[in-house]
C-alpha positions as CSV (number, residue, x, y, z in Angstrom):
1,M,-52.6,81.5,-33.6
2,E,-54.0,79.0,-34.5
3,L,-51.2,76.5,-32.3
4,V,-52.1,78.0,-28.6
5,N,-55.5,78.8,-29.2
6,P,-56.9,75.1,-31.8
7,G,-60.9,74.8,-32.6
8,T,-63.1,72.8,-31.1
9,G,-63.0,71.2,-34.7
10,L,-59.4,70.4,-34.4
11,V,-59.6,68.8,-31.0
12,L,-62.5,66.7,-32.0
13,W,-60.7,65.2,-34.3
14,T,-57.9,65.2,-32.4
15,L,-60.2,62.7,-29.9
16,I,-62.1,60.9,-32.1
17,T,-59.0,59.6,-34.1
18,F,-57.2,58.8,-30.8
19,L,-60.2,57.5,-29.4
20,I,-59.6,55.0,-32.5
21,V,-56.0,54.6,-32.5
22,L,-56.5,53.2,-28.4
23,F,-59.2,51.5,-29.4
24,L,-57.4,49.7,-31.9
25,L,-54.4,49.2,-30.7
26,R,-56.3,48.4,-27.4
27,K,-58.1,45.1,-29.8
28,F,-54.9,44.3,-31.6
29,A,-51.8,45.1,-30.1
30,W,-52.5,45.3,-26.5
31,A,-53.0,41.7,-25.1
32,P,-50.1,40.4,-27.9
33,I,-48.0,43.0,-26.2
34,V,-49.1,42.1,-21.9
35,D,-49.2,38.3,-23.4
36,A,-45.0,38.8,-24.6
37,L,-44.3,40.9,-20.9
38,K,-46.7,38.6,-19.0
39,Q,-44.5,35.7,-20.6
40,R,-41.4,37.1,-20.4
41,E,-42.5,37.4,-17.1
42,S,-43.0,34.1,-16.3
43,F,-40.1,33.0,-18.1
44,I,-37.8,35.1,-16.0
45,E,-39.5,33.3,-12.8
46,D,-38.8,30.2,-14.2
47,S,-35.0,30.6,-14.8
48,L,-34.7,32.1,-11.5
49,S,-37.0,29.3,-10.1
50,A,-34.4,26.9,-11.7
51,A,-30.4,28.9,-11.4
52,E,-31.8,28.5,-7.4
53,N,-32.7,24.8,-7.8
54,A,-29.2,24.5,-9.4
55,K,-27.8,26.6,-7.2
56,K,-29.5,24.1,-4.5
57,E,-28.5,20.8,-6.0
58,M,-25.3,22.0,-6.4
59,A,-24.5,22.8,-2.7
60,N,-26.2,19.4,-2.3
61,L,-23.6,17.2,-4.8
62,K,-20.8,19.2,-3.2
63,A,-21.4,17.9,0.3
64,E,-22.0,14.8,-0.9
65,N,-18.8,15.0,-2.8
66,E,-17.1,16.2,-0.2
67,R,-18.8,13.5,2.1
68,L,-17.2,10.5,-0.7
69,I,-13.9,12.0,0.1
70,D,-13.8,12.3,3.5
71,E,-15.4,8.6,3.8
72,A,-12.6,7.9,0.5
73,K,-9.4,9.3,2.9
74,V,-10.8,6.8,6.0
75,E,-10.8,3.9,3.8
76,R,-7.7,4.8,2.2
77,D,-6.0,5.2,5.9
78,K,-7.6,2.0,6.8
79,I,-6.2,-0.4,3.6
80,I,-2.7,1.7,4.2
81,K,-3.1,0.9,8.0
82,E,-3.9,-2.6,6.8
83,A,-0.7,-3.0,4.7
84,N,1.4,-2.1,6.8
85,A,0.1,-4.1,9.8
86,A,0.2,-7.2,6.9
87,A,3.8,-6.1,5.7
88,K,4.8,-5.7,9.7
89,R,3.6,-9.5,9.8
90,I,5.1,-10.2,7.1
91,V,8.4,-9.1,8.3
92,E,8.1,-10.7,11.9
93,E,7.1,-13.5,10.6
94,A,10.0,-13.9,7.8
95,N,12.6,-13.2,11.1
96,A,10.6,-15.8,13.5
97,D,11.3,-18.7,10.6
98,A,14.4,-17.5,9.6
99,S,14.8,-17.6,13.0
100,K,14.1,-21.2,13.3
101,E,15.7,-22.3,10.3
102,A,18.7,-20.7,11.7
103,Q,18.4,-22.3,14.7
104,K,17.3,-25.6,13.3
105,R,20.7,-25.2,11.2
106,I,23.1,-24.8,14.3
107,E,21.4,-27.7,16.3
108,E,22.3,-29.9,12.9
109,A,26.3,-28.6,12.6
110,R,26.6,-29.6,16.3
111,V,25.2,-32.4,16.0
112,A,27.5,-33.5,12.8
113,I,30.5,-32.0,14.7
114,N,29.4,-34.0,17.8
115,T,29.3,-37.4,15.5
116,E,32.0,-36.3,13.3
117,K,34.2,-35.9,17.0
118,Q,33.0,-39.3,18.6
119,A,33.8,-40.6,15.8
120,A,37.2,-39.5,15.2
121,L,38.5,-40.4,19.3
122,A,37.4,-43.7,18.4
123,E,39.3,-43.6,15.7
124,V,42.1,-42.5,17.4
125,K,41.5,-44.7,19.9
126,T,41.3,-47.4,17.6
127,Q,45.0,-46.5,16.4
128,V,46.8,-46.0,20.1
129,A,44.9,-49.6,20.4
130,E,46.5,-50.9,17.5
131,L,49.9,-49.0,18.0
132,S,49.7,-50.2,22.0
133,V,49.5,-53.8,20.2
134,K,51.7,-53.7,17.8
135,V,54.8,-52.3,20.9
136,A,54.1,-55.2,22.5
137,E,54.4,-57.7,20.0
138,K,57.7,-56.2,19.2
139,L,58.9,-56.2,23.4
140,M,57.6,-59.5,23.4
141,R,60.1,-60.7,20.2
142,H,63.1,-59.2,21.2
143,E,65.0,-60.0,24.8
144,L,65.0,-57.4,26.6
145,S,67.3,-58.3,28.9
146,S,70.2,-55.7,28.3
147,E,70.1,-52.2,28.3
148,A,71.5,-51.9,25.0
149,S,69.1,-54.3,23.4
150,Q,66.5,-51.8,25.2
151,K,67.5,-48.5,23.5
152,A,68.1,-50.5,20.8
153,L,64.4,-51.6,20.8
154,V,63.4,-47.8,21.7
155,Q,65.3,-46.4,19.3
156,D,64.2,-48.5,16.3
157,Y,60.6,-47.9,17.3
158,I,61.4,-43.8,17.2
159,K,62.6,-44.5,13.7
160,D,59.5,-46.5,12.7
161,L,57.3,-43.6,14.0
162,N,59.4,-40.5,12.2
163,V,58.8,-42.7,8.8
164,N,54.4,-42.7,9.3
């Protein structure tokens, strides 16, 4: 029954022991425990703050990256457009140069043909004139009084023409 009804001495000594332990704990253990809990709380708050800042910075970096990507796409499109325009211009210039060169060669060929034609006509005229002179010379050498001598002369000229 002593456990149910403790004596005053036991209560007194238990109280004194409790107060001594409480004093010792408060003096030596309570302050380090509280300091450790405050440090832990401060560390957690700093970590949460750093995480929030990192989250904001990541959002800013993501926005900056998207902006840079958009600028790069615009620049890429601009470069492609300029390259296509340059290629088109080069093709058009090449076509124009080729067309001019073709016209120039056609004109040169036309001039050369006309020159050759004129030379050929001049040669034909010269040959006709020479033949006419030869025919006239031969006609004058022969006596053309009789019809038989004229026929013989014509036959003779025909033989000469066939041979040449």
